[in-house]
N, C-alpha and C positions, 0 to 999 in steps of 0.2 A: 229871862224867858217869860212870855206871856201865854196864857192858856185860853183856849176857846172851844166851843162846841156848836154843833149844829145838829138839828133832828129833822128828819124828813119822812113823810108817808108816801109811798109809792102810789100810783094809780091802781085801782082794784083790777083784778084779772090781768096784771102785767104780763106782757108777751115774753117770750123767750128771747134772749139776746138783746134785751132792751135796757139801756142805762137810764137810771132814775135819780142818781146823785152825782153831781160833777164838782170836784174840787180843784180849782184852778189858782196857779200863782199870779203875781201881780208884777209890774215892771219894777217895783221897788221893794217887794216882799215875797219871800218863799215861806215854807212851813214844814213841819214834820208831823206825820200821822202818828198819834200816840194811843189811840184806842178806837175800837169799833165795837158796838153792840147791836145786833141784828134779831129780830123776832117776826113772825108772821101772825097776824090776827084776822079775824072775821070783822067785817065792818058792822055786823049787828052784834051787840053785846051779849045777848042771850044765845047766840048760836055758836057751837064749838067749831074750832078750827078743823079742817079735813086733814087727816093723817097722811102726809106724804113727806118725801125727801126733797129738800131744796139745795140750790147751790147758787151762791152770789159770787161773782168774780170781781177782783180788783184789777183794772187794766190801766196801763200807763197812757196818758194823753200826749201826743206829740205834735199837735198843732192847736191853735186857738179855733173855737166855733166862730160861726158867723151869725149876725143878728143879736139880740138881747139874750142874755142868760136869765131866765126866771129865777130869781134870787130866793135862797131859803134865808131864814133868820139865823144869824150868827151872834151867839151870846158870850161874853166875857166871863171866865171864872171869878174874877175879882174886879171890883169897881175901879181900882187904879190902873188897869191895863189900858193901853191906848186902844183906840178904834182900829179894828183890823182892815187890811187892804186887800188880802186875798179873796178870791171869788168863790161862792159856794151856791149851787143852784140845782134846779130839777130838770130844766129843759132848755134847748137853744131854739131861738125863733126861726132861723133860717137852716143852718148846717151844723151838725154835730162836729166836734174835733175829730182828727184823725186818731184812732187807737193803735197801739202796738199789735203785732201779729198774734201774740198770745197773752193770756192773763198773767199777771205777776203772781197771784195767789187766787185760788178757787176754794171757798169756804163751803163745805157740804154740812147740812145739819137737818134734822127733823123738824118739820113746821110746829110740832107741839112742844119743842124745847127751846129754840132760839141758841144764840151763842154770843159769847163775849171774847174779844181778843184784845189783850194788852199789848201794845207795842212800845212799851215805855222805853226799853233799852235796845230796840232794834233801829239803828240809824239809817238803814237802806230805805225807809219810807219817807223820803224826803222830796219835796218839790223845791227846785230852784227859783230864784227870783226872775222869772220870766213868764209872759203872758202864754207862752206855747207849752208850758209843762203843767201836768195835773195828773188826777186820778179819776176814774169814773167807776162807779159801783154798778154791776149789770147782773141781771136775772139770767143765770146760765143753766138752769134746771129746766123744767117744763113751765108752760104758762100757767100762772096762778089761777086756782079755780075762781069762779064768780065770786064776788064780795069779799075776797081775801087781798089783803095789802101786806107790804114789807114796811116795818117800822125800823128805822135805822138812826143811830146816834154816832157821830164821830167826834172824837176829841183830837184837838190841833194844837201844836205848840209853835210860837213863832219866835 
């Protein structure tokens, strides 16, 4: 099994119900979601984060998007692992993929604390080897305050 990770920073003042990280299968390769680390920060280092409750949803994608996916950098945990073929990105050029009717999981947390979820032994977080299968991380709370962003790191096993 090969391990990879991708780190993404959402746009500032992210609107409610907006996806900011898409993880998509490929024709020849699926993957397992093995961990998620989420935090909120102010874009100005000297300014404290506003205290509020945040919610990030993980929703199952049921179709492929159209247009190019703005790719995020995917890094290998070990140099001997092959290059990944699954897709990770932050936005679609034309149309977002179709989402499931409800989130698979909603992660509530306080903006001043963040959250880490290890999915190491939970095999239900699988994306099959199909371009129409994937996950999207969505802001499900309120719109983020001005100059606030979501930092997210996901760990993936192929």
